KOLMARVO-751639 format. One record per residue (C-alpha): residue in three letters; z negated, x, y. Coordinates in steps of 0.5 Angstrom, whole numbers, padded with zeros to 4 digits, always signed. Layout:
N
ALAZXY/...
//
This chain:
298
MET-0007+0003-0054/SER-0012+0005-0059/ILE-0009+0010-0065/SER-0012+0008-0071/PHE-0010+0011-0078/GLU-0013+0005-0082/GLY-0009+0005-0089/ARG-0006+0012-0088/VAL-0007+0017-0093/ALA-0008+0024-0090/ILE-0008+0031-0093/VAL-0010+0037-0088/THR-0010+0044-0091/GLY-0015+0049-0089/ALA-0019+0044-0087/GLY-0026+0047-0089/GLY-0028+0050-0082/GLY-0025+0050-0075/ILE-0020+0046-0073/GLY-0018+0043-0080/ARG-0025+0041-0081/CYS-0024+0037-0074/TYR-0018+0034-0076/ALA-0021+0032-0082/LEU-0027+0029-0079/GLU-0023+0025-0074/LEU-0018+0022-0078/ALA-0023+0019-0083/LYS-0027+0017-0077/ARG-0020+0013-0075/GLY-0020+0010-0082/ALA-0015+0015-0086/LYS-0017+0017-0093/VAL-0017+0025-0093/VAL-0015+0030-0098/VAL-0019+0036-0095/ASN-0015+0042-0098/ASP-0018+0049-0097/LEU-0018+0055-0102/GLY-0025+0057-0098/GLY-0023+0065-0097/ALA-0024+0069-0092/ARG-0020+0070-0085/ASP-0016+0075-0089/GLY-0015+0071-0094/THR-0019+0074-0100/GLY-0025+0070-0104/HIS-0026+0063-0105/SER-0032+0058-0103/ASP-0033+0051-0103/MET-0032+0050-0096/ALA-0027+0043-0097/LEU-0033+0040-0101/LYS-0038+0041-0095/VAL-0033+0037-0091/VAL-0032+0032-0096/GLU-0039+0031-0096/GLU-0039+0030-0088/ILE-0034+0025-0088/ARG-0037+0021-0094/ALA-0044+0021-0090/ALA-0041+0018-0084/GLY-0038+0012-0089/GLY-0031+0015-0090/GLU-0027+0016-0096/ALA-0024+0023-0098/MET-0023+0028-0103/SER-0023+0036-0104/ASN-0018+0040-0106/GLY-0018+0048-0107/GLY-0011+0049-0108/SER-0007+0055-0105/VAL-0001+0053-0100/THR+0002+0059-0103/GLU+0003+0056-0110/TYR+0008+0051-0110/GLU+0005+0048-0117/GLN-0002+0047-0114/MET+0001+0043-0108/GLN+0005+0039-0112/ALA-0001+0037-0116/MET-0005+0036-0110/VAL+0000+0031-0108/GLU+0000+0027-0114/GLU-0008+0027-0114/ALA-0008+0024-0108/LYS-0002+0019-0110/ALA-0006+0017-0116/LYS-0013+0016-0112/TRP-0010+0012-0106/GLY-0002+0011-0108/ARG+0001+0014-0102/VAL+0001+0020-0097/ASP+0003+0019-0090/ILE+0001+0025-0086/LEU+0001+0032-0088/ILE-0002+0037-0083/ASN-0001+0044-0084/ASN-0007+0048-0082/ALA-0008+0053-0087/GLY-0008+0061-0085/ILE-0010+0068-0085/LEU-0010+0074-0080/ARG-0009+0081-0082/ASP-0008+0084-0075/LYS-0005+0091-0074/SER+0000+0094-0069/PHE+0007+0094-0073/THR+0007+0102-0074/LYS+0000+0101-0077/MET+0002+0095-0081/ASP+0002+0095-0089/PRO+0009+0091-0091/ALA+0004+0087-0096/ASP+0000+0085-0090/PHE+0006+0083-0087/GLU+0009+0079-0093/LEU+0002+0076-0094/VAL+0001+0073-0087/VAL+0008+0070-0087/LYS+0007+0067-0094/VAL+0001+0063-0092/HIS+0003+0061-0086/LEU+0011+0060-0087/ILE+0012+0059-0094/GLY+0005+0056-0095/SER+0007+0050-0090/ALA+0014+0049-0093/PHE+0011+0049-0100/ALA+0006+0043-0098/THR+0011+0040-0094/LYS+0016+0040-0100/ALA+0011+0037-0104/VAL+0010+0031-0100/TRP+0017+0030-0098/ASP+0020+0026-0103/THR+0014+0021-0103/MET+0015+0020-0095/ARG+0022+0019-0096/GLU+0021+0014-0101/GLN+0016+0010-0097/ASN+0020+0011-0091/TYR+0014+0014-0087/GLY+0012+0020-0086/ARG+0008+0025-0081/ILE+0008+0032-0081/LEU+0005+0037-0077/MET+0006+0045-0077/THR+0001+0050-0073/SER+0005+0054-0069/SER+0002+0059-0064/SER+0003+0062-0057/THR+0004+0069-0061/GLY+0010+0066-0064/LEU+0012+0062-0058/TYR+0011+0068-0053/GLY+0009+0074-0057/ASN+0002+0078-0058/PHE+0001+0085-0059/GLY-0002+0087-0066/GLN+0001+0080-0069/ALA+0008+0082-0071/ASN+0007+0078-0078/TYR+0003+0072-0075/GLY+0008+0071-0070/ALA+0014+0072-0074/ALA+0011+0066-0079/LYS+0009+0062-0073/LEU+0016+0062-0069/GLY+0019+0061-0076/LEU+0015+0054-0077/VAL+0018+0052-0070/GLY+0025+0053-0074/LEU+0023+0049-0080/MET+0020+0043-0076/LYS+0026+0043-0072/THR+0031+0042-0078/LEU+0026+0038-0082/ALA+0026+0033-0076/ILE+0033+0032-0076/GLU+0033+0031-0084/GLY+0027+0026-0084/ALA+0029+0022-0078/LYS+0033+0017-0082/ASN+0027+0016-0087/ASN+0022+0015-0081/ILE+0019+0022-0082/LYS+0017+0025-0076/VAL+0015+0033-0075/ASN+0012+0036-0070/SER+0008+0043-0068/ILE+0002+0044-0065/SER+0000+0051-0061/PRO-0008+0051-0061/VAL-0012+0055-0057/ALA-0019+0055-0060/ALA-0025+0059-0061/THR-0026+0059-0069/ARG-0027+0064-0074/MET-0020+0066-0073/THR-0021+0068-0066/GLU-0028+0070-0066/ASP-0027+0077-0064/ILE-0022+0075-0059/PHE-0026+0070-0055/PRO-0031+0072-0050/GLU-0038+0069-0052/ALA-0038+0065-0045/ALA-0031+0062-0047/MET-0033+0059-0054/ALA-0036+0053-0052/MET-0030+0051-0047/PHE-0025+0052-0053/ALA-0029+0048-0058/PRO-0024+0047-0064/GLU-0025+0039-0063/LEU-0021+0039-0057/VAL-0015+0041-0060/ALA-0015+0035-0065/PRO-0013+0029-0059/ALA-0006+0032-0059/SER-0005+0034-0066/LEU-0007+0027-0068/TYR-0003+0024-0063/LEU+0003+0028-0066/VAL+0001+0025-0073/SER+0000+0018-0071/GLU+0005+0012-0072/GLU+0007+0013-0064/ALA+0009+0020-0065/PRO+0015+0023-0062/SER+0019+0028-0067/SER+0021+0035-0066/THR+0016+0036-0060/ILE+0011+0042-0059/LEU+0005+0041-0056/GLY+0000+0046-0054/ALA-0008+0044-0053/GLY-0014+0047-0052/ALA-0021+0046-0048/GLY-0018+0039-0046/ALA-0012+0041-0043/VAL-0005+0039-0046/HIS+0002+0042-0045/ALA+0009+0042-0048/ALA+0013+0048-0050/ASN+0021+0048-0051/VAL+0026+0052-0054/THR+0031+0052-0048/MET+0039+0054-0047/THR+0042+0056-0040/ARG+0048+0054-0038/GLY+0051+0061-0039/ILE+0058+0063-0036/LYS+0065+0064-0038/LEU+0067+0071-0038/GLY+0074+0073-0036/GLU+0079+0076-0041/ASP+0078+0083-0038/LYS+0070+0082-0038/ARG+0069+0080-0046/ASN+0066+0087-0047/PRO+0059+0090-0047/GLU+0060+0092-0040/GLY+0062+0085-0038/VAL+0056+0082-0040/ALA+0051+0087-0037/ALA+0055+0086-0030/HIS+0054+0078-0031/ILE+0047+0078-0034/GLY+0043+0075-0028/GLN+0048+0069-0028/ILE+0048+0069-0036/THR+0040+0068-0036/ASP+0040+0064-0029/ARG+0035+0058-0032/ALA+0038+0053-0026/GLY+0040+0047-0030/GLU+0038+0050-0037/SER+0037+0045-0043/VAL+0033+0043-0049/PRO+0038+0042-0055/GLN+0036+0037-0060/SER+0040+0041-0065/GLY+0044+0047-0067/SER+0050+0044-0066/GLU+0049+0044-0058/GLN+0050+0051-0057/SER+0057+0051-0060/MET+0058+0044-0055/ASN+0055+0048-0049/ILE+0060+0054-0050/MET+0066+0049-0051/THR+0064+0046-0044/VAL+0063+0053-0041/LEU+0070+0055-0043/ASN+0073+0048-0041/SER+0070+0048-0034/
//
């Protein structure tokens, strides 16, 4: 099976460097027309530059089609304008990869509330704004592929990244709901949890690991997740040529006796409650209620 993006129009946010640049180049190589979006700021979100234009020049030099956009994902009107510009030039928008992000790492006790707010705004609200800007177009087309960028910090936690982790797990919740809402219009929504050596991680990765975790090695999983053959509501982790899946699971749980429906009863049975044998991967929030009814009637 050969995956092609011929005839597709893709928007990649934060595509001026790192993983986003790799997405834009590979999409274009496989036939997509690409909107390269990047505000061009520093890792902490400050400043501007012409990073997006340089990637567009790379794509055009290789024979592809691309346009640059310097809009901020935190400004909904700018995202709307970006989508309208793409539609005016190419008639449609088929793919959105929400990749833009910043870091302002500190332990929670030292973190300024403004830094918490901004990181959540860029990653979570920014992805929601960009997605909202393409949503009705994708519904009208009866086709859309959207990728959220989650993180191991959001899925599993990491010291000094409370703001980042909150945003990244929030994106999983957004993905899961939109995957349900978009299904009838052939809109598939997934998440990638990348591990790559970029300017976002340059002070985390040892130098010896930089080449091993090259950002282009995340692209295969991400492009699969925005392809015509993509699943939906799927989280893949990727880095250094390895790919795995992550899931939000639910244990079967137990029925507490009437005299045990208190904190002490939960404490006494916490081992059974958290036993992962037979756990499931719910496909919607309603399955929690269904699971409770099954346990109560067992």
